[in-house]
Backbone bond lengths (Angstrom), bond angles and torsions (degrees), N, CA, C in turn:
res aa  C-N    CA-C-N  psi(-1)  N-CA   C-N-CA  omega(-1)  CA-C   N-CA-C  phi
1 M - - - 1.452 - - 1.526 107.49 -
2 S 1.317 116.88 130.16 1.462 120.57 -179.02 1.521 110.21 -77.10
3 A 1.329 115.80 156.25 1.459 121.07 179.65 1.520 110.96 -69.62
4 V 1.323 117.55 -32.74 1.462 122.06 179.20 1.525 108.30 -110.24
5 P 1.336 117.34 120.36 1.465 120.15 -179.28 1.526 111.99 -61.33
6 D 1.330 115.85 149.71 1.459 121.63 179.96 1.528 112.44 -68.34
7 L 1.333 117.33 -30.74 1.458 120.47 -176.64 1.525 111.25 -90.70
8 P 1.329 116.89 135.10 1.465 119.20 176.24 1.525 109.70 -73.32
9 G 1.315 116.08 172.14 1.456 121.27 170.88 1.521 107.98 -86.41
10 F 1.326 116.99 -134.93 1.458 120.09 176.06 1.529 109.01 -65.11
11 P 1.336 118.46 133.81 1.467 120.57 177.68 1.530 112.43 -57.72
12 D 1.322 116.88 -41.93 1.469 122.06 175.58 1.524 105.56 -118.28
13 P 1.335 117.96 89.72 1.463 121.37 -169.30 1.530 115.63 -51.69
14 V 1.305 118.40 -43.02 1.467 119.75 -176.51 1.524 110.87 -72.97
15 T 1.313 117.02 -55.77 1.471 121.00 -177.00 1.520 111.76 -63.79
16 D 1.338 117.21 -44.00 1.462 120.52 -178.55 1.527 111.43 -67.46
17 A 1.327 117.79 -39.78 1.469 120.60 178.33 1.527 110.62 -66.09
18 Q 1.333 117.19 -38.45 1.465 120.18 178.11 1.526 110.63 -65.07
19 A 1.341 117.05 -43.44 1.464 120.57 179.09 1.528 110.62 -64.68
20 A 1.324 117.01 -42.12 1.467 120.70 178.79 1.529 109.90 -64.77
21 F 1.326 117.00 -41.78 1.466 120.49 179.14 1.528 110.63 -59.92
22 R 1.332 117.11 -44.87 1.472 120.45 179.05 1.532 110.76 -61.49
23 A 1.333 117.41 -41.62 1.469 120.69 179.56 1.526 110.79 -65.11
24 I 1.325 116.90 -43.24 1.470 121.06 179.86 1.526 109.89 -65.76
25 L 1.310 117.30 -42.97 1.461 121.14 177.99 1.528 110.62 -61.52
26 W 1.323 116.90 -40.38 1.472 120.83 176.89 1.524 109.83 -60.78
27 A 1.330 116.84 -45.80 1.461 120.53 179.88 1.524 111.24 -61.83
28 Q 1.327 117.36 -40.79 1.462 120.42 -179.89 1.526 111.87 -68.41
29 S 1.320 117.59 -34.30 1.462 119.78 -178.86 1.528 112.53 -88.20
30 H 1.328 116.84 -5.08 1.464 122.41 175.96 1.529 107.68 -132.26
31 P 1.339 117.31 75.03 1.469 120.16 -175.63 1.527 112.59 -50.95
32 G 1.314 114.85 134.54 1.456 121.69 -179.62 1.520 114.32 87.98
33 A 1.346 117.63 -15.33 1.466 120.53 177.61 1.528 108.84 -67.89
34 I 1.296 116.44 140.44 1.463 121.30 -177.84 1.521 108.99 -102.61
35 V 1.330 115.92 127.98 1.461 122.36 179.62 1.522 108.93 -129.07
36 A 1.329 115.44 163.76 1.469 121.67 174.58 1.528 106.42 -124.39
37 P 1.347 118.05 94.50 1.461 120.47 -172.76 1.524 115.55 -66.46
38 A 1.311 118.57 -27.96 1.477 121.77 179.08 1.527 107.38 -160.50
39 P 1.332 117.44 73.81 1.467 121.12 -169.68 1.521 115.97 -61.05
40 T 1.329 118.33 -20.13 1.469 119.54 -177.09 1.524 113.01 -107.50
41 L 1.321 117.60 8.01 1.459 121.49 179.94 1.530 110.23 -62.17
42 A 1.319 116.86 134.70 1.471 121.59 175.92 1.522 108.12 -91.55
43 V 1.321 116.69 121.93 1.466 122.38 -179.42 1.524 109.84 -126.17
44 P 1.336 117.17 155.91 1.464 119.25 176.87 1.534 110.28 -71.57
45 P 1.326 117.86 130.77 1.464 119.76 176.18 1.522 109.52 -64.95
46 P 1.292 119.21 148.97 1.472 129.38 3.99 1.524 113.70 -94.68
47 L 1.323 118.46 21.83 1.454 122.16 -179.23 1.527 110.02 -62.86
48 P 1.336 118.35 124.96 1.467 118.93 174.84 1.534 110.11 -64.12
49 I 1.309 116.72 143.58 1.458 121.49 -179.57 1.528 110.63 -55.02
50 A 1.330 117.32 -44.60 1.468 120.32 -178.23 1.523 111.23 -63.35
51 A 1.321 118.47 -37.81 1.466 121.21 178.23 1.521 110.22 -65.79
52 G 1.328 116.95 -40.67 1.454 120.48 177.10 1.515 111.49 -62.62
53 A 1.333 117.42 -43.99 1.464 121.32 179.31 1.525 110.59 -64.12
54 L 1.310 117.13 -42.11 1.458 121.59 179.35 1.524 110.76 -60.11
55 L 1.327 116.94 -47.30 1.456 120.32 -178.09 1.524 112.26 -70.53
56 L 1.333 118.10 -38.13 1.467 119.66 175.87 1.528 110.94 -61.17
57 T 1.315 116.14 -32.17 1.461 121.46 -176.33 1.524 113.05 -82.85
58 L 1.332 117.31 -41.48 1.458 120.17 -170.46 1.522 115.60 -107.49
59 A 1.311 118.83 -24.10 1.467 120.61 -177.10 1.521 110.68 -85.69
60 D 1.320 115.20 146.93 1.467 120.54 177.82 1.522 109.11 -152.70
61 A 1.309 116.68 -173.24 1.465 121.89 -175.22 1.526 113.33 -63.80
62 D 1.321 117.70 -17.14 1.461 121.08 178.38 1.524 112.80 -98.08
63 T 1.320 117.00 4.04 1.454 121.71 -175.86 1.520 109.84 -111.52
64 G 1.325 116.81 113.53 1.455 120.02 177.19 1.514 111.01 -70.04
65 L 1.323 115.61 139.47 1.469 122.37 -177.67 1.526 109.14 -125.97
66 W 1.324 115.96 135.20 1.460 121.39 172.38 1.518 107.88 -118.03
67 L 1.336 116.60 129.54 1.463 121.84 179.61 1.513 110.34 -113.62
68 D 1.312 116.13 131.32 1.460 120.84 169.78 1.527 107.05 -60.33
69 P 1.328 119.10 142.90 1.471 120.44 -177.71 1.530 114.67 -53.22
70 I 1.320 118.38 -28.01 1.466 120.16 179.89 1.534 111.57 -62.16
71 F 1.334 116.88 -23.83 1.459 120.71 -178.79 1.530 112.99 -94.96
72 A 1.311 117.16 14.48 1.473 121.62 179.09 1.535 112.67 -53.98
73 P 1.345 120.30 -36.10 1.465 119.03 178.36 1.539 113.87 -60.96
74 A 1.317 117.65 -18.83 1.473 121.04 179.73 1.523 112.28 -94.80
75 R 1.324 117.45 -3.95 1.472 121.54 -174.24 1.537 112.28 -55.82
76 A 1.327 117.53 -53.88 1.471 120.65 -176.81 1.527 111.05 -65.45
77 W 1.324 117.36 -38.78 1.467 121.60 179.02 1.529 110.48 -62.11
78 L 1.330 116.97 -47.30 1.460 120.48 -179.97 1.526 111.24 -65.81
79 R 1.312 116.76 -42.36 1.468 120.03 -179.51 1.537 110.65 -63.28
80 F 1.327 116.52 -43.63 1.463 120.68 -178.94 1.525 111.73 -64.75
81 H 1.341 117.03 -45.04 1.467 120.38 -173.10 1.524 114.35 -85.83
82 T 1.343 117.96 -21.70 1.468 119.19 -177.68 1.524 112.88 -113.29
83 G 1.328 117.02 -28.04 1.461 120.81 -174.42 1.511 112.60 75.89
84 A 1.338 117.49 1.97 1.470 121.25 -177.79 1.528 110.38 -67.74
85 P 1.329 116.99 125.40 1.457 119.50 178.46 1.524 111.43 -77.89
86 E 1.322 115.99 146.60 1.461 119.39 172.96 1.510 108.96 -79.64
87 V 1.319 115.68 134.09 1.466 122.48 -177.44 1.526 108.75 -133.47
88 P 1.339 117.49 166.56 1.465 119.78 175.14 1.533 110.89 -60.19
89 L 1.291 115.45 152.51 1.471 122.62 -177.25 1.530 111.94 -50.25
90 S 1.305 117.76 -43.44 1.468 121.21 -175.77 1.529 113.28 -68.21
91 R 1.332 118.18 -16.66 1.469 121.47 -178.10 1.522 113.31 -109.18
92 A 1.316 117.86 0.55 1.462 121.57 -174.08 1.523 112.28 -76.78
93 G 1.326 115.31 136.95 1.460 121.38 171.76 1.521 110.69 -80.05
94 F 1.349 115.47 -32.72 1.464 122.28 174.93 1.514 108.32 -124.12
95 V 1.315 115.31 130.73 1.467 122.63 179.00 1.524 106.96 -119.02
96 L 1.324 116.75 113.79 1.461 122.00 177.23 1.523 106.97 -100.95
97 A 1.316 115.96 101.88 1.464 121.93 -172.70 1.519 111.08 -115.57
98 A 1.325 116.45 144.00 1.463 121.49 176.81 1.522 110.97 -80.95
99 G 1.310 117.68 -20.19 1.461 123.84 178.81 1.516 108.82 -146.93
100 L 1.315 115.45 -176.00 1.460 119.57 -177.74 1.528 111.08 -76.55
101 P 1.320 117.30 116.57 1.463 118.71 174.03 1.533 109.12 -76.75
102 A 1.323 116.44 158.82 1.464 119.48 174.43 1.519 108.13 -62.84
103 L 1.312 116.19 131.93 1.461 121.41 -174.96 1.525 111.89 -58.34
104 D 1.321 117.47 -35.74 1.464 119.46 -177.51 1.527 113.38 -77.01
105 T 1.330 117.96 1.58 1.468 120.94 177.23 1.524 112.38 -99.86
106 I 1.324 116.84 -5.65 1.467 122.82 -176.46 1.529 108.75 -104.03
107 G 1.317 117.41 151.05 1.456 121.14 173.82 1.517 110.07 -65.44
108 L 1.331 116.52 120.88 1.459 121.71 -175.66 1.520 112.92 -106.04
109 G 1.330 117.65 -0.03 1.452 119.93 -174.45 1.517 109.78 73.11
110 S 1.324 115.82 -169.56 1.463 121.34 178.04 1.519 107.84 -137.54
111 D 1.329 116.37 171.80 1.461 118.94 177.20 1.521 110.98 -62.66
112 E 1.339 116.64 -32.54 1.461 121.23 179.45 1.529 112.23 -79.48
113 A 1.332 116.83 -29.22 1.476 121.52 -177.48 1.532 110.13 -137.10
114 P 1.328 117.08 66.16 1.463 119.24 -178.61 1.525 113.01 -63.79
115 Q 1.328 117.26 -22.74 1.460 120.87 179.22 1.527 111.98 -64.93
116 D 1.311 117.62 -12.89 1.462 121.11 178.19 1.524 112.59 -80.74
117 G 1.329 117.51 -2.68 1.463 120.63 175.01 1.519 110.13 -65.63
118 A 1.308 116.70 145.73 1.467 122.19 -177.78 1.524 111.98 -72.25
119 S 1.313 114.14 161.78 1.466 121.73 168.34 1.522 106.32 -106.69
120 L 1.310 115.85 120.49 1.459 122.57 179.91 1.523 108.66 -92.72
121 I 1.313 116.15 121.91 1.464 122.14 176.63 1.519 106.05 -102.09
122 L 1.324 115.85 115.81 1.454 121.16 -171.42 1.526 111.17 -124.47
123 P 1.324 118.15 110.33 1.459 119.70 174.21 1.536 110.14 -66.09
124 V 1.315 116.09 138.25 1.458 121.99 176.92 1.528 108.68 -128.44
125 A 1.320 115.85 161.20 1.462 120.53 -177.35 1.523 112.25 -66.60
126 A 1.340 117.57 -34.07 1.468 119.31 -176.61 1.520 110.90 -158.92
127 L 1.316 115.42 146.65 1.463 123.48 169.16 1.516 106.80 -122.83
128 G 1.328 116.48 137.98 1.456 120.59 -178.08 1.517 112.57 90.88
129 E 1.313 116.37 -2.49 1.470 121.78 175.66 1.517 108.18 -149.89
130 G 1.314 116.02 162.75 1.460 119.97 -176.46 1.515 109.76 104.76
131 T 1.323 116.46 -154.58 1.457 122.07 -178.72 1.527 110.34 -63.74
132 R 1.327 115.57 139.66 1.472 120.92 176.70 1.525 107.70 -87.95
133 W 1.337 115.51 130.35 1.456 122.95 -179.06 1.521 109.66 -120.50
134 R 1.318 116.44 151.36 1.465 121.75 177.67 1.523 108.61 -118.38
135 L 1.333 115.26 130.74 1.456 122.64 176.52 1.521 109.06 -109.43
136 S 1.332 116.56 140.66 1.461 121.31 175.63 1.518 107.78 -148.88
137 G 1.315 115.52 162.82 1.457 119.33 176.59 1.505 112.77 132.46
138 P 1.352 116.29 -169.40 1.462 121.11 -178.03 1.528 111.87 -56.12
139 G 1.312 115.49 139.98 1.462 120.57 178.91 1.513 113.56 87.91
140 L 1.325 116.97 -8.28 1.461 120.68 178.21 1.523 108.32 -112.30
141 A 1.322 116.85 118.42 1.466 120.93 179.86 1.524 110.66 -62.22
142 A 1.312 116.24 -34.84 1.461 122.77 177.11 1.527 107.26 -146.47
143 S 1.300 116.09 163.17 1.462 117.81 177.77 1.531 108.85 -62.87
144 T 1.314 115.18 151.01 1.459 120.70 -179.25 1.515 109.27 -132.38
145 D 1.313 116.36 144.30 1.459 121.81 -179.60 1.522 109.99 -106.10
146 F 1.321 114.99 148.40 1.459 120.94 171.73 1.516 107.54 -150.05
147 A 1.323 115.78 161.79 1.459 120.88 -179.76 1.520 108.88 -116.56
148 A 1.321 115.25 139.18 1.465 120.49 178.34 1.518 109.25 -160.83
149 A 1.304 115.43 148.59 1.465 121.56 173.57 1.525 106.66 -92.56
150 L 1.331 116.05 84.01 1.456 121.82 -177.31 1.528 110.09 -82.23
151 P 1.328 117.10 152.54 1.466 119.25 -179.54 1.528 111.68 -66.48
152 E 1.308 115.53 155.45 1.454 121.08 177.73 1.527 108.76 -58.50
153 G 1.302 116.06 136.08 1.449 121.32 179.94 1.516 114.64 89.60
154 F 1.343 117.13 -1.55 1.461 119.22 -176.92 1.524 112.15 -64.34
155 A 1.328 118.45 -39.44 1.471 120.43 -178.24 1.530 110.47 -60.52
156 A 1.327 117.99 -42.84 1.467 121.04 178.81 1.534 110.31 -68.13
157 F 1.331 117.18 -41.77 1.463 121.84 176.52 1.520 109.55 -56.96
158 W 1.343 116.09 -47.04 1.447 120.18 -177.19 1.527 111.94 -67.41
159 A 1.317 117.90 -39.45 1.469 120.44 178.83 1.526 110.35 -61.34
160 A 1.332 117.31 -42.41 1.469 121.12 178.29 1.519 110.38 -65.75
161 N 1.312 117.08 -41.12 1.464 121.64 178.89 1.528 110.29 -64.11
162 H 1.313 116.96 -47.45 1.466 122.08 -177.69 1.530 110.74 -62.47
163 A 1.323 117.33 -34.73 1.466 121.60 -179.54 1.527 112.06 -65.85
164 L 1.328 117.91 -19.71 1.469 122.30 179.82 1.524 113.11 -82.49
165 F 1.333 117.53 -10.30 1.462 121.62 -172.76 1.524 111.35 -49.11
166 P 1.342 119.62 132.49 1.453 128.62 17.75 1.530 114.68 -85.07
167 R 1.335 117.49 -7.06 1.465 119.53 175.67 1.525 108.47 -75.53
168 G 1.314 116.71 175.69 1.455 121.13 176.07 1.517 112.05 122.61
169 V 1.313 114.88 -170.19 1.459 120.91 -179.24 1.525 109.71 -117.94
170 D 1.321 114.80 148.59 1.456 121.54 169.34 1.520 105.81 -95.33
171 V 1.321 116.92 149.24 1.460 120.71 -175.83 1.518 110.22 -122.16
172 F 1.329 114.52 136.60 1.460 122.07 170.09 1.518 106.68 -112.75
173 L 1.320 116.80 116.94 1.460 121.99 175.78 1.523 107.66 -89.30
174 C 1.330 117.46 130.11 1.462 121.43 -177.85 1.525 110.36 -124.62
175 A 1.312 115.93 131.97 1.464 122.67 174.31 1.522 106.74 -136.53
176 G 1.320 116.83 104.58 1.462 120.34 -177.25 1.512 110.03 59.34
177 P 1.341 118.06 -125.48 1.461 120.87 -178.18 1.535 113.84 -85.48
178 R 1.325 117.66 -0.31 1.467 120.95 -172.86 1.523 111.62 -107.70
179 L 1.337 115.43 149.39 1.457 119.36 174.97 1.514 110.78 -143.52
180 A 1.333 114.64 157.98 1.462 123.46 173.59 1.523 106.64 -136.76
181 A 1.317 116.22 145.27 1.462 121.23 -179.09 1.521 110.13 -108.38
182 L 1.330 114.51 142.00 1.463 121.93 175.57 1.529 107.53 -125.83
183 P 1.339 117.96 103.73 1.457 119.19 177.26 1.523 110.65 -72.92
184 R 1.319 116.22 148.52 1.465 121.38 -176.55 1.523 112.87 -59.93
185 S 1.334 118.01 -19.31 1.462 121.73 -179.15 1.521 112.65 -76.17
186 A 1.331 118.31 -16.25 1.464 121.81 -174.67 1.529 111.68 -83.42
187 A 1.307 115.70 136.46 1.469 121.30 172.20 1.531 107.09 -87.03
188 L 1.312 116.38 144.59 1.464 122.11 -176.24 1.518 109.78 -126.99
189 E 1.336 116.21 133.88 1.469 120.39 175.53 1.527 108.58 -148.96
190 V 1.306 115.85 160.32 1.457 119.97 176.31 1.521 107.50 -68.13
191 A 1.328 116.97 132.01 1.470 121.55 -177.64 1.514 111.50 -77.16
């Protein structure tokens, strides 16, 4: 493995990172909305493009990252472009998982410091199609629907996570170049 990854990060680091940040912020402030933060970004497979854009934008040398072993081919690329150190799952600020990790193995924050809860980046088969879900709760003027092919057991995972509020994890669902954000404050049910 070479010290410098073959793939570049953002072609125009400042402008592309700013555009990706705005898209991610939009997704976080509009739960269930689907955005494409950097649709043409080249990432090492099997990393979803949206997950790569999210990490290039938000991860840095002070942000612990945990990668599911399936994403090992992206390890050097992420380390080179973000400086984010790999840490144990329980200490990670960003968790890039191929499936649902056990909730009690992830950093959930505390009542005094809920912001210390991890952000779970979860690749899914599809966004904008699949099962219709309804989100409601703080920050949403009205309930909102979205469609996604979520992994089996996600509804139970989310109910347990939501019950911990203000602690818990925020989730970024990624499908190819697209992502949707689910803040821990949102309740989720089949629409």
